[in-house]
N, C-alpha and C positions, 0 to 999 in steps of 0.2 A: 603453530597454533592457528586455528581457523576463525575467521570473523564473518559476519554477514553485513557487508558494506554496500554492495551493489549487486543486483540480481544477475548481472552479466558475468560475475565471477563464479557463478555456480552452473554446473553443467546440466543438461537436460536430464541425465541419469540421476543426478543428485536431487533435482527438483521432483523427479518421479518418486524417489525414495521418501522424500518428505511428505508427498501427497499420499503415498501408500501407507506410511506410518500414521498420518492423520486419520485416514479411513479406519485403520485398525484401532486407534484410540476411540473413535466414535463408536465402533462396534463392541469394544471390550475395555471400557475405561478402568475397570477394576484391576486389569493387568498392569496398569501404569501408575496406580495410586501412590506407590512408595518409591518410584524411580529416582526421585530427587531429594530423598530424605537427607537432612543436614546440609543441603546445598542452598545457597542464597542468591537471589536475583536483585541487583540494584537497578532501579529505574531512575535515570537522570533526565528529567524533562525540563529543558530550558524554555519550552513553548507549551501553551495549553494543549491538553489532549484528554479525551474521554475514552474512546474505544481502544486506541493503541495501548495507552498506559494500563488501563484496567484489564485488557485482555492478556497482556504480558503477566500482570500480577496474578490474575485468575489462573493462567496456564501453569505458572510455577506452583501455586498453592494446590492445584489439582494433581500435580505430580508429586506432592508431598514435601515440597520445599518451602522456603520462606522468602519474604521480600523486604526491602528497605529502599530508601531513596528520597527524592524530592520531586514535587509536581510543578514547580516554577522556580526560575532563576533567583527570584528575590528571597527565597527561603534557603538559599545555599550561599557558600562563600564567593560565588560568582558576583554577588552584589557588592562584595568588598574588593573586587578586581582580580580574584583568583583565576588563573588560566585554566583552559580545558585540560592541558597536559598535567598540571598539578592536581586538579580534581580527580582525574582518572587514576593517577598514581596512588592517590589516597584511598579512593573507593576500592581499588584492586586489592587493598589489604583486608577489606571487609567482606567482599562478595566473590562468588564464583563465576558470574557472568553479568554483563552490564548492557542494558537497553538504553539507548541515548537518543533524544530528540533535541535538535539545535536549530536556531534560525539561520545560521551561517552554513552555506554549502561547503562540504568537505570537512566539517568539524568532526564527525565520527571517524573519518580516515586519519585525521591528526590524533585522535584519541587512541586509535589502534596501535600507533607507533609507540605509545608510552604505557599501554596497559599490559598487565601480566595475566589478564583473563580475557575471554572472548568478548568482543564488542559487537553489538547489533545496532545497525542504523535504523532508528525508529522514525526517520524523516529528517532531512537536512535542507532547510530553506525550500527553494523551489526546484531542487535538483532531483531527489531520489527518495523512494519509500519502499524498499524491497520487501518488508514483511506484509505490507498491504497487498503487494503483488502476490505473495504466497496465498493470502486469503482469496484473492481474485482467481488465481489459477485453480484452486480446489473447488471454488464455486462453479466455475465454468465446466470443469471436468465432471462434477457431480450432476450439473443441470443438463449438459449437452452430451455427456458420455465420451467426449473427445476434446483434444486441444488442437487438432488439425482441421483444415478445410472449413474455415469460419470467416464470415464477413463481420468485422468489428467496427462499430462506429464510436468514436470518442467525441463528445459534445461539450462545449463550454470553454473553460479556461485551459487551453492546451499549452499556453506559454509558461505559466507558473505552476501548472498542475503536476506535482512530483509523482503522484500516483499514476497519472497518464504516462509520464516518461518511463517509469519502471515497467509498467505492464506492456507498453509498446515494445520496449527492448526485449522483454521475455518472450512475447508472442511472435516476434519477428523470426524466431528460431524454429518455429513449427511450420511444417509444410502446408501449403494451400491456404494460408491466412492472408486476407486482404483487409486493408484499413481504409475507413472513410473518416476523414478528419473534419469536424464541423465546428467552426468558430468564426467570430468576427475577425477582420483583418489584423486588428491590434493584438489578438490573443492566439495567433497561429503557433504551431509547435516551434521550438527553437531550431535554428538553422542546423546545428550539429546533428540533431535527430533526423531531420530531413535528408541531410547528406549521408548519414549512415544507412538509411533505407534505400536511397538511390544506389549507393555503392554495393549494397547487398542484393539489389534487384528485388526488393520487397514491394509488391504492388500497393499503391495508395492513391487516394484522390483527396482533394481539399475543396470543400464547399462551405457555403454560408447559411443555407436553409435546411433545417432538419426535415421539414415536410417533404422535401424533394428526394430524400434518400432513405427514410425510415423503413419503407417497405422492403428494401433490399437487405436489411441487416439481420444477422443472427443474434448479435449482442449489441446493446446500446449502453455505453458507459457514460453516464451523466456526471458532470462536475459543477461545483459552484464557482462563481467568480469570487476570488479571494481578496477581500478588502485589505488584509494584512500585507499583501504583496504590492499594493499600489502606493506610489508616492504622491499621487494627485487624487484627491477625493472626488473631484469633478469627473475624472476618467472612470473611476469606479461606479459612480452613480449612473453615468451614461451607458455602461456596459453590463451592469449587474443583472438586468432582466432580459438579456439577449435571447435566452432559451428557457422556456418553461414547458416541461412535459406534462400535459394534462390528458384527460380521457379522449378529447377530440383528436389530438395528435396520435395518441396510442391506437386509436381506431384505424389509423392508416397502416399500421404494422401488421405483420402476419402473426398467426396464433402461437408460433413457437419462439417468438422473440424473448430474449432474456434481458431484463433491465437491471443494470448494476449502478452503484454509486458508492464511493468510498466513505461518504458522510464526513462531517455533518452537512446537512442540506439547509438552505435558507428557503428559497421558494422555487428552485429550479425543477422540482418534482412536486406536483400537486398532491396533497394528502389523499385525494380521491383515487389516485393510482395505487395506493398501498394495498388495497384489497384485490387488485388484479393478480392472477396467478403468475403473470410474467414478471412481477416486481420481486426481485431477489436480493435487494440490498440489505435487508435484515438477516437473511441467511449468510451473507458475506461476513457480517459481524460475528456470528457464531462460528463459522468456519475459520475465521481468523484466529480464534482462541486455540483451536485444535492444531492449526499449522504452526502456531508459535510454540505449542507444546512439543511438536515434532522437531522444530528447530532447536529448542533448548536441549533436547535429548541428543541431537546430532552434534551440536557444538561442544557440549560437555563430555560426550563420548570421545570426540576427537581430541579434546584437551587431555583427557585421561590417557 
């Protein structure tokens, strides 16, 4: 049985199939309207979510299926001390597929060991967020027409940014991709990712000033500094405004730049940027729904 736990577990060919299917869903939604009739998605969200949870639910509903689940741990038996393994064993009796977000790294992997239905990692702590990466990949391909030969800048919280970790891992497999990692010293990417890129000879540079490199970028992936990942409020306050993309900074970039953000944002992208044609973060939101539809189709087809 197949799961979606880590983007690295899926081949480039499989990702291509998901993107091609998402493109087909966008073009011919009526062909998929009854694909998941009598199938149920359980969304088990132990952490808050807007886009990921609702896009999974919207995806299943648009495929003709139904949804159940919980949107916070306090409304489940986790508040009584129930383990992830017991929760998943129980929910597997009711649903055909489970989308799970959890604050602990590796929790979806544990869930997959005990589940009798496919598990989708909808974000585990500061580790991984593979379905956001699916949204990112489709957005990049539709905006740029390719996934090769790109200069991608990641800016902000690269230490705890699970969306950064997943997309960096995925894009490292495409030819001609270079990374520019923009962060304060305290929020640099984890050592294991740096070592993976060095081992694979993926070209990257690390800088602290966005203004110095924005002109060289094809894609700028902004992230928020995540208060929930900090143990020290003073550190969060000191770092939270490290990078703010506004019209003045955007004026330094070339006209074909694509600005992405996994959302939610706080103030790291000024709302004045939203009307710029280079701002594509709300397109990411929409494309995420179509990619999750494609993923549901793939996983339940594989299970069958």
